[in-house]
N, C-alpha and C positions, 0 to 999 in steps of 0.2 A: 504494500500500500504506500501511497505517496508520502503520507505524514511520517510513517515509520522510516522510510528511506531518508527523509529530511533530517530526522533526529539522529540517525546513524551517521550521516555525513557531517552534520553541523556540530554534534556533541560528541558522540562516542569516538569517532575517528580522530578528533582533536585531543580529547582529554586523556586518551591512552598514553600519549607521550608524557604528559604532565604527571600522570599517576606513577610512572616508573620511578621518579626520584622519591616520591612520597613513600612508596612501598619498599624501596631500598632502605629508607630510614627505619621503618618498623622491623624489617628483616634483621638488621644489625642489633636492634634492641632485643629481639626475641632470642637471637643467638647468645648474646651475653647473659641472658636470663636463664639459659638452659631449658628452653621450653619443650614441652611434650604434651601429647594428648589431643583428642579430637576437638576439645574446647577451643584451642587456638585456631584451628581451621574455621570454626564457627565465627570467631572474632574477626578473622580476615574477611570472610564472606560478608559479614555485617559492615565491615569497614569499606568494602567495595560499594555497597549500597549507599553508605554515607557519602563517599567520595562523589558518586554520581549525583546525589541530591545537591550537595554544595556546589559542585561545578555547574550543574544545571541551573541553579539559581543565579550564578554569576553570568552565564550565557544569556539567561532569560532577561535579566535587567539590561544588559548591554544591547541585546537584539530588540527589545521593546523600544528603546530610544532610536536605534539605528534602522528600524524597519523600512522606512521610506528610502533611506540612502542605500540600503542593501538591495531593494527592489530596483532602484535606478542603476546600480552597478552590476546587477545580475549575480549577486553574492548569496551564499547560503545564509539562511536566517531561520531560527527555530520555529517561528510563527507562520512561515510560508506553508500553505496548504492546511492551515488550521482555522476553524471558525472561532469567533470570540469565546463561546462557551468551552470549546475544546482547549483553547489557549489558557483559560482560567484553570481548567482541570489539570493541564500540564504543570502549571506553576504550583498548584496544590500538591501534585505528586512529588515534585522536587522538594517542597517544604516538608512533606511527610518523611521523605528519605533523609532529610537533613536533621530531623528531630527524633524519630523513633529509635534509631540505633543507640542513642544515649540512654535508653532504658536497659540496654544490654552491656554496653561498654562502660568501663569505670569513668566517673565524672566527678569533678569538683569545681570550685570557684575559678580556678585557673583555666580549666577547660572552657568554662562559660566565657571568660574574658577573651580567650582566643577565638571562640566562635562568633561572639559579638563583634570583635575587631574585623574578622573576615567579612561579615555582612556589611559592616560600616564601610569598609574599603570598596566593596562591590557598589554600594549606593553612591558614594562620593566620586567614584571613578566614572560611572556610566551616566548618572542622571543630573539634570539641572536642579538647583542653581550652581552646584559645585562643578560637575562635569570635568573632573581632573584629567580625563583622557585628552582634553585639548589645552592643558596647562603646561606643555613642554616637559621638562625633566620631572616635575612633580607627578605628572601622570605616568611617566615611565617607572618611577620608584613605586608608586601605588600599585601598578600592575605586578611588579616584581614581588611586592609584599603579599598580595592576595593569591597570586598564582603559584608562588614558589615557597616563600619563607613561612607564612602562617600555617599552610597545610602540613608542611614537613615537621615543623615544631610541634603542632598539635598531634600528629601521628606518633612522633618519638615520645612525647610526654604521656600520651594515653597508654602506649605499650610499656612504658617504664613503670606505670602503675600496675599493669597486668603482671609484670615481672618483678613485683615488690621493689619498685623504685630503683631500677638500674640507673646508675649515675655515670657521668663522664667528667674528666678534668675540665676546668674552666677554659684553659687555653684551647682545648679541642673543640668545645662548644663555640668559642669565638671564631675559630677558623671555619667551622661548619656554617655558621650564620653568615659570615662574610662571603663564603663561596656561594651560598644560596642566593644572596642579594645580587651578586655579580652575574650569576647564571640567569636569574630572572630579568635583570636589566638587559642583558645581551639578547635574550630570547624575544622580549617585547620589541626591541629595536629592530631585530630581524623581521618580525611580523609587520612592523610599520614600514619597513623597506619594501616588503612584498605588496603592501596595500597602498603604496605611494600614489599610484595613478588613480586608484579608486577614491582615496582621501582628497586628492586635488579636485577630482570631478565633483565631489559633494561638498567641497569647501570645509573639510574637517581639518582642524589645525593641530596636527600631532607634532611631536618632536622632529620627525623626519621632514615633514612638509615645511617646518619653520627653518631648519638648518640645512636641509638639502641632502641628497643621496651621497655625494662625495664626502662631505664632512662627517656624516654618520658612519659610513664604512671605515673611514680613517680612524675615527674615534674608537670604533669597535676593535679594529685590528691593532692599533698602537697602544691602547690603554686597557680595554676590557678583557681581551683574550689573554694578554700576558699576565694581568692581575689575577684572572680566574685560574690560570694554570699554576701561578705561584701559591695559590691557596689549595688547589685540588691535590697537588703533589704531597704537601705535608699532611693533608687530610688522609690520603691513602697510607702514608708512612706511619702515622700515629693511630690508624684504625686498630682498636684493641683486639688482642688475641689473634692476629693475622700474620705476625712475624714479617711485616713489610711486604708480604707476597704480592698484594694488589698493586703496590707501587711498581715493583719489578714487571709485573704483567702488563701494566699500562705503558711503561717505557718500551717494552717489546712490541706492544700493539702499535704505538706511534711510529717506531722505527720501521716495522713491517709495512704499515700503510704508506709511509713516506717513500720507501723503496718501490713499492708497487705502483704508486702514482707517478714516480719519476720514470719508471720503465714505460708506463702508458703514455706519459706526456712529459717530455724532457724539459720543457720550459715552464714547469709547474710554478716555480717561485718567481718567475718573471711576469706571468699573467696575473694581474691583480684580482680579477674575478675568480679565477681558478684557485688562487691562494686563499681568498675569502671563504669560498665554499669548503675548501680542504680543512681549514682550521675550525670553522663554525659547525659544519655538518659532520665530517668524519672524525676529526680528532676530539671534539668535545661532545656534541649532542648524540652522535651515533654510539659512542662508548657509554654515555650515561643511560641511554634509553634502550639499547639493544644488548650490549655485552655485559655491562656491570651487574645488572640484576641476576643474570644467569650465572655469572662467575661467582657472585656472593653465595647464591643458593647451592651451587655445585660444591663449593668449598665447605660450606656449613654442613652439608650432608655427610661428609666424611667423619665429622665429630658428633653429629646428632642426626641419626638416620631419619628422624621424624621430618627433617627438612626435605626429604625426597617428595613427600606429599605436598609441601608448600611449593617446591620446584614444579611439580605437575600442575598445581593450581595456577602458578604464574604463567606457565606455557599456555594454558587454556585462556586465561584472562587477556594476555597480550598477543595471542596468536596472530591477529591481523597485522600487527607491527612486524613480527618476525617473518611472516609470509611476504609482506611487501618488500622488506629488506632483502630477503633471500632472492626473490625474483629480480629485483633491481640489481643486486650484486652479480648474479649470473649473466644478465643481459649486458652489464657494463664490462665485465672482465673476461668472460669466456668468448672464444672466437667463433662460436656457432650459435 
């Protein structure tokens, strides 16, 4: 049906990539807490529903305001193919999925503060009179907070309560938060770069339409990518109970990808657009979204066999991502 197809393309295909970082956070907490038992799988399933509900509310608020602009640009919008009553029911569904999981998951006042902050950021980002989406860097930072930082912190905090308050050193938490902020900023800027022509067409004043394509790409490559790597490397190095294994694996991954791309295209580092895609898509996002969750769960399974079940659930949940990546990889690198 058309409205199901619309939800799939507008919501589910997009949020899967954002979910990867959130679920990596809770996988680490579960591992450090020595989890076992079917109850954890139930918690993860409920967390998936919660994630869909919260993400759905964020998209709903944004798409409600941008409905006419998206129609004009021929873009996906949650409310296309929906009548007004159906749109109301859709929002009620997202609200329900945002609330009822907290009758199952551990919850305290700090959980409430994070949830309220998430919805506050949704509102001020998307809707007048605030509409921070069109307030330059303030909008970029707001998106980074609600799309990356708050969901990951909430996931880690919730599962630390499940695991009897697993804790991390302060310096590790600070590195983690800094990395999340930079990743979120870089991702929304990349999204705005992709939407540049559409935003110009509808007179939407984003950071990229204000400062231009060239300035934004230079800012990402010269500042954000190096800073993000400088935080991600120590994050991997200090990841508890891993013996720095993931840092070594990541360095091998980067080296192998670099060699592979140089063989395919010898002027890789001379072509600015190729260089931009190489660092943003392959070296950073592809590792975060495709490889890192599977590597974590594979490693954890050697110490706690229960993680095999979580590994299977992760494959099922993110199967469309892995399928698209595998097909794209084969088309790009195989000669047939």
